[in-house]
N, CA and C of each residue as an Amber inpcrd file, in Angstrom:
protein
   546
   8.3070000  24.0530000   6.6900000   7.9620000  24.0690000   4.8830000
   8.6680000  25.4510000   4.8570000   8.8100000  25.6900000   3.5450000
   8.8370000  26.9030000   2.6670000   7.8730000  27.5830000   2.2110000
   7.9280000  28.8880000   2.8080000   6.7240000  29.8290000   1.8110000
   6.1010000  29.1820000   0.3630000   7.6410000  29.5570000  -0.7980000
   6.4230000  29.0130000  -1.5460000   5.9130000  27.6140000  -1.4190000
   6.7390000  26.8020000  -0.6260000   5.8510000  25.2220000  -0.6700000
   4.4870000  25.1740000   0.0040000   4.1350000  26.0900000   1.2850000
   2.5670000  26.1640000   1.5660000   1.9030000  26.8810000  -0.2210000
   2.3060000  27.7640000  -0.3460000   1.9130000  28.8390000  -1.6130000
   1.4280000  27.5830000  -2.5780000   1.7210000  26.6540000  -2.7870000
   1.4250000  25.3200000  -3.3960000   0.7540000  24.4920000  -3.0860000
   1.0720000  24.3920000  -1.9940000  -0.3290000  23.1360000  -1.5560000
  -1.2920000  24.1380000  -1.3690000  -1.5330000  24.8900000  -0.7090000
  -2.6810000  26.6000000  -0.6650000  -3.6730000  26.2620000  -1.8380000
  -2.4510000  26.9410000  -3.2020000  -2.7910000  27.0900000  -4.3480000
  -3.8310000  25.2050000  -4.6520000  -3.2380000  24.3380000  -3.9540000
  -3.7090000  22.7720000  -4.5770000  -4.9280000  22.8100000  -4.0660000
  -5.0750000  23.5110000  -2.1940000  -5.9840000  22.6090000  -1.7160000
  -7.6780000  24.0600000  -1.9260000  -7.1930000  24.8010000  -2.8160000
  -7.8420000  25.9890000  -3.5170000  -8.9380000  25.0860000  -5.0710000
  -8.1430000  24.9060000  -5.6390000  -8.4500000  24.3730000  -6.9670000
  -8.5930000  22.5720000  -6.3750000  -9.2670000  22.3550000  -5.7400000
  -9.1510000  21.2380000  -5.2170000 -10.3350000  21.3800000  -4.3300000
 -11.1120000  22.3600000  -4.1380000 -11.8650000  22.6650000  -3.5450000
 -13.0400000  23.0830000  -4.6850000 -12.9180000  22.8730000  -5.7560000
 -13.3510000  24.1230000  -7.1430000 -13.9690000  22.6560000  -7.8950000
 -13.0950000  21.5070000  -7.2810000 -14.0290000  20.2660000  -7.7390000
 -14.9180000  19.3850000  -6.9680000 -16.1450000  18.8700000  -7.7970000
 -16.9980000  18.3920000  -7.4510000 -16.6510000  17.5310000  -6.3020000
 -17.5680000  17.5810000  -4.9930000 -16.8150000  16.4890000  -4.1700000
 -17.0200000  14.4290000  -4.5130000 -17.9890000  14.8880000  -5.1660000
 -17.7020000  12.9680000  -5.2750000 -16.6480000  13.8770000  -6.5130000
 -15.6890000  14.0150000  -7.7380000 -14.7150000  14.1720000  -7.8490000
 -13.0420000  14.3170000  -7.8350000 -12.9080000  14.8020000  -6.0640000
 -12.3650000  14.8540000  -5.8260000 -12.3860000  13.6580000  -5.0400000
 -12.0160000  12.4420000  -5.2060000 -11.5960000  11.8120000  -4.3800000
 -10.7610000  11.2810000  -5.8110000 -11.2810000  10.8140000  -6.9310000
 -10.9310000  10.3320000  -7.9630000 -10.1730000  10.8670000  -9.0160000
 -10.5130000  12.4410000  -8.5200000  -8.0160000  13.0660000  -8.7670000
  -7.0920000  12.9450000  -7.8420000  -7.7100000  12.5650000  -6.2430000
  -6.8530000  11.7840000  -5.1970000  -6.3570000  11.0080000  -6.2200000
  -6.5870000  10.0970000  -6.2270000  -6.0570000   8.6820000  -5.8390000
  -5.7060000   8.3930000  -7.6120000  -6.4310000   9.1230000  -8.8860000
  -5.4510000   9.7530000 -10.0740000  -3.9900000   9.9910000  -9.9290000
  -4.1750000  11.2480000  -9.0510000  -2.6980000  11.8470000  -8.7190000
  -2.0450000  10.7390000  -8.4350000  -2.6180000  10.6410000  -7.5710000
  -1.5690000   9.5730000  -6.3990000  -1.4470000   8.5720000  -6.8920000
  -1.7790000   7.2600000  -7.8110000  -2.0400000   6.4180000  -9.3600000
   0.0050000   6.5030000 -10.0570000  -0.5880000   7.9840000 -10.4010000
   0.0930000   8.0410000 -11.5480000   1.5080000   8.2810000 -11.3620000
   2.1620000   9.2740000 -10.1980000   2.9740000   9.2830000  -9.1920000
   3.8570000   7.7210000  -9.4270000   2.7590000   7.3630000  -8.7770000
   3.3900000   5.8350000  -8.8840000   3.6510000   5.4450000 -10.5130000
   2.6960000   5.8040000 -11.0510000   3.2790000   4.9010000 -12.5730000
   4.7080000   5.9080000 -12.7520000   5.0450000   6.4760000 -12.4410000
   5.8850000   7.2620000 -13.6380000   7.0620000   7.0960000 -12.2950000
   6.9800000   6.9300000 -11.3310000   8.3380000   7.0660000 -11.1300000
   8.6100000   5.1270000 -11.3740000   7.5500000   4.8150000 -11.1820000
   8.2660000   3.4050000 -11.9150000   8.7080000   2.8410000 -13.2700000
   7.8160000   3.9630000 -14.2250000   8.1220000   4.4090000 -15.1170000
  10.3510000   4.4770000 -15.7440000  10.5390000   5.6090000 -15.2960000
  11.6290000   5.9600000 -15.1090000  12.5030000   5.5950000 -14.5940000
  12.2390000   4.3390000 -13.2910000  13.0610000   3.3900000 -12.8480000
  13.2420000   2.1520000 -13.3480000  11.7780000   1.6990000 -14.2610000
  11.7720000  -0.1180000 -14.7300000  11.6460000  -0.5720000 -13.0670000
  11.3600000   0.0020000 -12.2600000  10.7810000  -1.3250000 -11.1360000
   9.6870000  -1.2190000 -11.0580000   8.8260000  -1.8440000 -10.7040000
   7.2680000  -2.5090000 -10.4110000   6.4880000  -1.2520000  -8.9920000
   6.3310000  -0.2340000  -9.3910000   6.1300000   0.6610000  -8.5700000
   4.2360000   0.9340000  -8.9680000   3.9760000  -0.2380000  -9.0100000
   2.2850000  -0.3680000  -9.0370000   2.0460000  -1.5680000  -9.6880000
   0.8160000  -2.2440000  -8.7150000   1.4220000  -3.6080000  -7.9410000
  -0.1360000  -3.5910000  -7.7120000  -1.2210000  -4.8460000  -7.2790000
  -1.9230000  -4.7560000  -7.1060000  -2.6140000  -4.1550000  -5.6680000
  -2.0120000  -5.1800000  -5.3510000  -2.8660000  -4.3490000  -3.1910000
  -2.3570000  -2.8340000  -3.2360000  -1.5350000  -2.2950000  -4.2630000
  -1.9160000  -0.7500000  -4.4880000  -3.2660000   0.4770000  -5.1410000
  -3.8670000  -0.7290000  -5.9210000  -5.4690000   0.6030000  -6.1660000
  -6.1350000   0.0200000  -4.8620000  -6.2220000  -1.1190000  -4.0830000
  -7.6750000  -1.0000000  -3.1150000  -6.4710000  -0.1090000  -2.3690000
  -5.3040000  -0.0290000  -1.5850000  -4.6880000   1.1100000  -0.4260000
  -5.4040000   2.2030000  -1.1600000  -5.0690000   2.1570000  -2.5200000
  -5.6070000   4.0970000  -3.0300000  -6.7360000   4.1420000  -2.5270000
  -8.3310000   2.8540000  -2.3930000  -9.2720000   3.2700000  -3.0030000
  -9.8700000   3.3880000  -1.0770000  -9.3930000   2.8110000  -0.4950000
  -9.7060000   3.0530000   1.1530000  -9.3290000   4.2280000   1.5720000
  -7.7160000   5.4720000   1.1230000  -7.8140000   6.4930000   1.0980000
  -8.5970000   6.8800000   0.5490000  -9.5010000   7.0550000  -0.4830000
  -9.8330000   8.8810000  -0.6150000 -11.5430000   7.7210000  -0.1660000
 -11.8260000   7.0670000   0.3700000 -13.0310000   6.8080000   0.2000000
 -13.7140000   6.4610000   1.4890000 -12.7480000   6.6230000   2.3210000
 -12.8310000   5.3820000   3.3510000 -12.2840000   6.4430000   4.5110000
 -11.6440000   7.5700000   3.7130000 -10.8130000   8.0780000   5.3590000
 -10.3680000   8.2810000   6.4030000 -11.5380000   8.1500000   7.5280000
 -11.1390000   8.1780000   8.7040000 -10.7910000   6.8320000   8.7520000
 -11.9240000   5.0370000   8.5580000 -11.4610000   4.1180000   8.9420000
  -9.6030000   3.8850000   8.6680000  -9.4420000   3.1140000  10.7330000
  -8.4180000   2.9130000  10.4350000  -8.1380000   1.9230000   9.8790000
  -8.3850000   1.7120000   8.2370000  -7.5280000   1.3910000   7.8030000
  -6.6020000   1.6570000   7.3040000  -6.9600000   3.8030000   6.9570000
  -6.5490000   4.1350000   6.2450000  -5.9380000   4.5400000   7.4050000
  -4.9470000   5.3250000   7.6230000  -4.3820000   5.7570000   8.9070000
  -4.0010000   5.9120000   8.8680000  -2.4100000   6.6590000   7.9110000
  -1.2150000   6.0570000   7.2270000  -0.3820000   4.9270000   7.7670000
  -0.0270000   5.2240000   9.7420000   0.3870000   3.8350000  10.1210000
   0.2100000   2.2680000  10.1280000  -1.4420000   2.8360000  10.4100000
  -2.4620000   0.7930000   9.5000000  -1.1950000   0.6920000   8.6030000
  -1.9080000   1.3400000   7.1070000  -1.6280000   1.2640000   5.8630000
   0.1830000   1.3100000   5.5160000   1.5340000   1.4260000   6.6450000
   2.4420000   1.3860000   6.1100000   3.0870000  -0.3360000   6.4020000
   2.1180000  -0.0870000   8.1790000   2.8770000  -1.4110000   9.2860000
   1.6040000  -2.5530000   8.8190000   1.3100000  -2.3570000   7.6410000
   0.2250000  -3.3940000   7.2310000   0.8060000  -3.8740000   5.7840000
   1.4190000  -3.0090000   5.1200000   2.0550000  -3.3330000   4.0050000
   3.5140000  -3.9480000   4.2680000   4.3790000  -3.3280000   5.4360000
   5.5200000  -4.2550000   5.9430000   5.1450000  -4.9160000   6.1390000
   4.4830000  -5.5850000   6.8470000   4.3520000  -6.7920000   7.7100000
   3.3280000  -7.7820000   6.6100000   3.8030000  -7.3960000   5.1040000
   2.0670000  -8.1850000   4.3790000   3.8920000  -8.5460000   3.5320000
   5.2800000  -7.3890000   3.7210000   6.2330000  -7.7870000   2.9210000
   7.0860000  -9.2100000   3.8300000   7.3960000  -8.9060000   4.9260000
   8.5130000  -9.2660000   5.7310000   7.5280000 -10.5610000   5.8410000
   6.5200000 -10.7950000   6.0950000   5.9340000 -12.9330000   6.2880000
   5.5050000 -13.3420000   5.3020000   5.0640000 -12.5800000   4.2380000
   4.6400000 -13.0960000   2.6470000   6.3050000 -13.4530000   2.5640000
   7.3900000 -12.3710000   3.3100000   9.0990000 -13.1210000   2.6360000
   8.7330000 -14.9340000   3.0750000   9.2870000 -14.5460000   4.8320000
   9.4390000 -15.3730000   4.8990000   8.9590000 -16.4970000   5.3090000
   7.8480000 -16.5590000   5.1930000   6.6820000 -17.8570000   4.6300000
   6.9820000 -18.4000000   3.3650000   8.4890000 -17.7570000   2.0400000
   8.4560000 -18.2680000   1.1470000   9.7780000 -18.7590000   1.3090000
  10.9740000 -18.0790000   2.1190000  12.0210000 -18.5740000   2.6330000
  11.4420000 -19.7440000   3.3580000  11.1300000 -19.8540000   3.8960000
  11.1890000 -21.0810000   4.7940000  10.2100000 -22.5550000   4.1270000
   9.4340000 -22.0290000   2.9900000   8.9460000 -23.5330000   1.9110000
   9.6280000 -23.4730000   0.8120000  10.9580000 -22.6900000   0.7730000
  12.3120000 -23.2420000  -0.2560000  11.8620000 -22.3930000  -1.4100000
  10.5990000 -21.7690000  -1.6260000  10.3280000 -21.1650000  -2.3210000
  10.8300000 -20.5730000  -2.5840000  11.8670000 -20.0040000  -2.2810000
  12.5750000 -18.3220000  -2.9130000  13.4650000 -18.0900000  -3.6780000
  13.9000000 -19.4460000  -4.9850000  14.0570000 -18.8460000  -5.5680000
  13.7740000 -20.1470000  -6.8730000  12.5950000 -20.5260000  -6.4060000
  11.3330000 -20.9170000  -7.3110000  10.8940000 -19.9560000  -8.0960000
  10.1820000 -19.8960000  -9.0900000   9.4160000 -20.1300000  -9.9700000
   8.1090000 -18.7520000  -9.4540000   7.5240000 -17.4300000  -9.4240000
   6.5250000 -16.8350000  -8.9610000   5.6240000 -18.1000000  -9.3900000
   4.2810000 -18.7060000  -9.0600000   3.4930000 -19.4480000  -8.6410000
   2.4590000 -19.1920000 -10.2500000   2.3130000 -17.8020000  -9.7850000
   2.0330000 -16.9580000 -11.3080000   2.4360000 -18.1500000 -12.3420000
   3.8730000 -17.8720000 -12.9900000   4.4480000 -18.7500000 -14.3540000
   4.6870000 -20.2020000 -14.1360000   4.6110000 -20.4970000 -12.9650000
   4.4890000 -21.6030000 -12.7160000   3.5140000 -22.8380000 -12.0550000
   3.1920000 -22.3630000 -11.8680000   1.9560000 -22.7190000 -10.9280000
   1.9930000 -22.7810000  -9.6700000   0.7850000 -23.6720000  -8.9340000
   0.6310000 -23.3800000  -7.5570000   0.5760000 -24.7070000  -7.0720000
   1.9160000 -25.0630000  -6.0310000   2.3330000 -26.2740000  -5.2920000
   1.3350000 -26.4400000  -4.4260000   1.5180000 -27.7860000  -3.6760000
   0.8250000 -27.3030000  -2.3000000   1.8480000 -27.0280000  -1.5240000
   3.3160000 -27.0070000  -1.2520000   3.7170000 -25.8700000  -0.9850000
   3.6890000 -24.7570000  -1.4150000   3.8330000 -24.3380000  -2.4850000
   2.9150000 -22.8270000  -2.2060000   2.2970000 -22.5700000  -2.2700000
   0.4460000 -23.4460000  -1.4340000  -0.1270000 -23.1350000  -0.7200000
  -0.3230000 -23.2470000   0.1040000   0.9460000 -23.7350000   1.0410000
   1.1240000 -23.9370000   2.6180000   1.3400000 -22.2970000   3.1500000
   2.3850000 -21.7670000   1.5640000   3.3230000 -20.8410000   1.9300000
   1.9690000 -19.1720000   2.3180000   1.0740000 -19.4740000   1.0480000
   0.0380000 -18.1710000   0.8680000  -0.0110000 -18.1350000   2.1360000
  -1.1270000 -19.4460000   2.3690000  -1.6350000 -20.0500000   4.2290000
  -1.1060000 -19.4890000   5.0820000  -0.1920000 -19.9880000   5.2870000
   0.6180000 -20.2030000   6.2270000   1.0540000 -17.6330000   6.5260000
   1.0580000 -17.0260000   5.3020000   1.6530000 -16.4620000   4.7070000
   0.1700000 -15.0880000   5.3890000  -0.2550000 -15.1770000   5.3450000
  -1.7910000 -14.4420000   5.2730000  -1.8640000 -14.2490000   6.9090000
  -2.0650000 -15.7390000   7.1760000  -1.7230000 -16.4030000   8.9950000
  -1.5210000 -15.3450000   9.7630000  -0.3710000 -15.6630000   9.4770000
   0.5530000 -14.8640000  10.3300000   0.5180000 -13.4070000   9.6560000
   0.0560000 -13.0060000   8.9600000   0.1000000 -11.8840000   8.7820000
  -1.0820000 -11.1740000  10.1470000  -1.8540000 -12.5210000   9.7040000
  -3.2920000 -10.9940000  10.6320000  -3.2450000 -11.6020000  11.9470000
  -1.9830000 -11.8770000  12.5090000  -1.6160000 -12.2200000  13.9070000
  -0.7500000 -11.0650000  14.2790000   0.3280000 -10.8300000  12.9230000
   1.3620000  -9.7300000  13.7450000   0.0550000  -8.0070000  13.3390000
  -0.5130000  -8.2500000  12.9650000  -1.7670000  -7.4170000  12.1660000
  -2.6880000  -7.1570000  13.7250000  -3.2180000  -7.4770000  14.2820000
  -3.7320000  -7.9710000  15.5450000  -1.8970000  -7.3470000  16.8490000
  -1.3000000  -7.9850000  16.4850000  -0.9400000  -7.5460000  17.6690000
   0.2620000  -6.3280000  17.8410000  -0.0920000  -6.1360000  16.2890000
   0.6990000  -4.0050000  16.7950000  -0.0950000  -3.3230000  16.4560000
  -1.7980000  -3.7030000  16.8810000  -2.9760000  -2.7590000  15.9000000
  -3.4650000  -2.0410000  14.9030000  -2.7520000  -2.9360000  14.5000000
  -2.4190000  -1.7960000  12.4920000  -3.8790000  -2.1080000  11.9170000
  -4.5840000  -2.2220000  12.0800000  -5.3920000  -2.8870000  10.4260000
  -5.5060000  -1.8430000   9.0790000  -4.7590000  -3.3760000   8.6960000
  -5.0660000  -2.9420000   6.9440000  -5.3600000  -4.1880000   5.9770000
  -5.9120000  -4.3870000   5.4180000  -6.5540000  -5.8090000   5.2290000
  -6.2760000  -5.6620000   4.0240000  -5.7990000  -4.3910000   3.6710000
  -5.6400000  -4.6760000   2.4620000  -4.5210000  -5.0530000   1.4400000
  -3.2460000  -4.9140000   2.9670000  -1.7850000  -5.4830000   3.1500000
  -1.8150000  -6.7640000   2.7570000  -3.1410000  -7.6100000   2.9600000
  -2.7960000  -8.6420000   2.2000000  -2.5790000  -9.7590000   1.0250000
  -3.2870000  -8.2300000   0.1330000  -2.9200000  -8.2130000  -0.7450000
  -1.3100000  -8.7800000  -1.2600000  -1.1040000  -7.7080000  -0.2280000
   1.2610000  -7.5300000  -0.5320000   1.6770000  -8.7090000   0.4400000
   1.2360000  -9.1590000   1.3530000   0.7980000 -10.6770000   1.3050000
   1.2380000 -11.9310000   1.0440000  -0.1870000 -12.2090000  -0.2850000
  -0.0960000 -13.0430000  -0.6500000   1.4990000 -12.3210000  -1.7430000
   0.5430000 -11.4510000  -2.6360000   2.2720000 -10.7140000  -4.0540000
   3.4220000 -11.2050000  -3.9230000   4.4380000 -11.0910000  -2.6530000
   5.0680000 -11.5180000  -1.7910000   5.0110000 -13.0750000  -1.6410000
   4.7900000 -14.0240000  -0.3630000   4.4240000 -15.4970000  -0.9230000
   3.9830000 -16.5700000  -1.7460000   3.3890000 -15.0470000  -2.5860000
   3.8380000 -16.3210000  -4.1450000   4.7610000 -16.1740000  -4.8970000
   6.0220000 -14.9730000  -5.4370000   6.7230000 -14.6940000  -5.2780000
   6.6920000 -14.0910000  -6.3320000   5.8360000 -13.3450000  -6.4380000
   5.1340000 -12.5250000  -7.2530000   6.3720000 -11.2550000  -7.6570000
   6.5130000 -10.7300000  -6.9770000   7.7400000  -9.5590000  -6.1370000
   7.7860000  -9.8180000  -4.8940000   9.6250000 -10.2940000  -4.8900000
  10.6800000 -10.7740000  -3.5320000  11.3960000 -10.0770000  -3.7170000
  12.5370000  -9.5570000  -4.8670000  13.4270000  -9.4410000  -4.4120000
  13.8990000  -8.1690000  -3.7030000  14.3730000  -8.1860000  -2.9800000
  15.4050000  -6.9740000  -2.7360000  14.9260000  -5.2720000  -2.7360000
  14.9830000  -5.3360000  -4.5080000  14.7840000  -3.8260000  -4.5310000
  13.0370000  -3.8670000  -4.9480000  12.6240000  -5.1560000  -5.5260000
  10.9930000  -5.1330000  -5.7470000  10.0750000  -4.4910000  -4.3570000
  10.7970000  -5.3970000  -2.9510000   9.8840000  -4.8370000  -1.7620000
  10.2200000  -3.8650000  -1.3780000  11.9290000  -3.5360000  -1.6050000
  12.0830000  -2.0910000  -1.6980000  11.2010000  -1.0750000  -2.5780000
  10.6900000  -0.8880000  -2.7230000   9.6870000  -0.1650000  -4.1040000
   8.2770000  -0.5770000  -3.8220000   8.2410000  -1.8400000  -2.9290000
   6.5940000  -1.8140000  -2.5890000   6.0840000  -0.8110000  -1.6120000
   7.0130000  -0.2220000  -1.0430000   7.2030000   0.6170000   0.4380000
   7.6410000   2.3180000  -0.0580000   8.4000000   1.6630000  -1.0770000
   8.6970000   4.0390000  -1.8310000   7.4320000   3.5960000  -2.2250000
   6.5090000   2.9250000  -3.0070000   5.2820000   3.2320000  -3.5520000
   4.5800000   3.1110000  -2.4240000   3.6450000   2.6530000  -1.2890000
   3.6390000   3.3310000  -0.0200000   3.1420000   4.3370000   0.2960000
   4.5280000   4.6050000   0.5250000   5.5750000   6.1390000   1.0360000
   4.5450000   6.8320000   0.0810000   5.0340000   6.3060000  -1.0350000
   4.2070000   7.7790000  -2.3540000   2.4500000   8.3720000  -2.1910000
   2.3170000   7.2310000  -1.9680000   0.3700000   7.4410000  -2.0990000
   0.3180000   8.0070000  -0.8930000   0.5110000   6.8990000   0.8260000
   1.0030000   8.2080000   1.7640000   0.5210000  10.1330000   1.3420000
   2.2900000  10.3110000   1.1000000   2.4540000  11.4680000   0.4070000
   1.8250000  12.5330000  -0.5610000   1.1340000  11.6410000  -1.7260000
   0.7200000  11.9430000  -2.5410000  -0.8850000  12.7000000  -1.6120000
  -2.1520000  10.8640000  -1.5840000  -2.8160000  11.8710000  -0.6990000
  -3.4280000  12.8130000   0.4920000  -1.6810000  13.4220000   1.1230000
  -1.6290000  13.3700000   2.0810000  -1.7400000  15.2400000   2.0530000
  -0.3840000  14.3860000   0.9430000  -0.5130000  16.6480000   0.4260000
  -1.9880000  16.9250000   0.2220000  -2.4640000  15.9510000  -1.3010000
  -3.7210000  17.1890000  -1.3900000  -4.6600000  17.1620000  -0.6880000
  -4.7920000  16.7960000   0.5720000  -5.9120000  16.9520000   1.7940000
  -6.4970000  16.3460000   2.3230000  -6.7880000  15.2570000   1.2100000
  -7.8160000  14.2370000   1.4220000  -7.4790000  13.1300000   2.9220000
  -7.1640000  12.8580000   2.5820000  -6.5360000  12.0870000   4.4090000
  -6.8220000  13.2430000   5.5780000  -6.5920000  14.4700000   5.6110000
  -6.3280000  15.1140000   7.0920000  -7.9730000  16.1510000   6.2400000
  -8.5110000  15.6420000   5.7890000 -10.2050000  16.4670000   5.6940000
 -11.3430000  16.2060000   7.1630000 -10.8150000  15.6650000   7.4510000
 -11.4880000  15.6320000   8.4220000 -10.4280000  14.3380000  10.3070000
 -11.3320000  14.3990000  10.9170000 -10.3970000  13.5680000  12.0270000
 -10.4030000  12.3110000  11.8360000  -9.3760000  12.4220000  12.3250000
  -9.5890000  10.4850000  11.9580000  -9.1020000  10.1930000  13.5200000
  -9.8830000   8.5800000  13.4250000  -9.4350000   7.6950000  14.6350000
  -8.0050000   6.8110000  14.7960000  -9.3080000   6.5990000  16.3570000
  -6.5330000   6.0650000  16.5850000  -6.6150000   5.7820000  15.8750000
  -5.1050000   4.3150000  15.8550000  -4.5000000   3.3990000  15.1530000
  -5.7700000   2.9370000  14.9290000  -5.9320000   1.9460000  16.8760000
  -6.1150000   0.9170000  15.7930000  -7.7180000   1.0590000  16.7720000
  -8.1300000   2.0270000  16.0290000  -9.9590000   1.3880000  16.4360000
 -10.5810000   1.1190000  15.4400000 -11.7510000   1.1750000  14.8910000
 -12.2990000   0.7850000  14.9800000 -12.7870000   1.7710000  13.3450000
């Protein structure tokens, strides 16, 4: 990291230390979601979506929890995207209107249930607990976000949140557990 960047980060941390401890997580969450909102506005893509809020909340409220480990956050959302899309495709709903506008069908229920079940299996297999990515799984398997650019946006937004929270120091303030640990 260049000297000026280190100085900027140190300045942010000093200013953040002056904020009451209860308000610091609120400020970090607001900064992370604002960053995603502004990028989404500029890109005309959905950089704010339902599973991002709970992800930010676990990062700032329980930074030492296994679910807040960056590896688990990223793998959880990647698995949710992959399994959600696969179940949408396997049930023939890849090109159907989203369940939120067309209504839920029997096949849509199958896609949703299977996607969450398989997402749980993947999380257990790779020891990456991040239950909040179950929301991402449903967002995709219900067809709400499913195109290539939308799925890439989910990944980029999660990475941006991790970067903002990490930069502001909340996620590294205390020792983290092992990625698959409790």
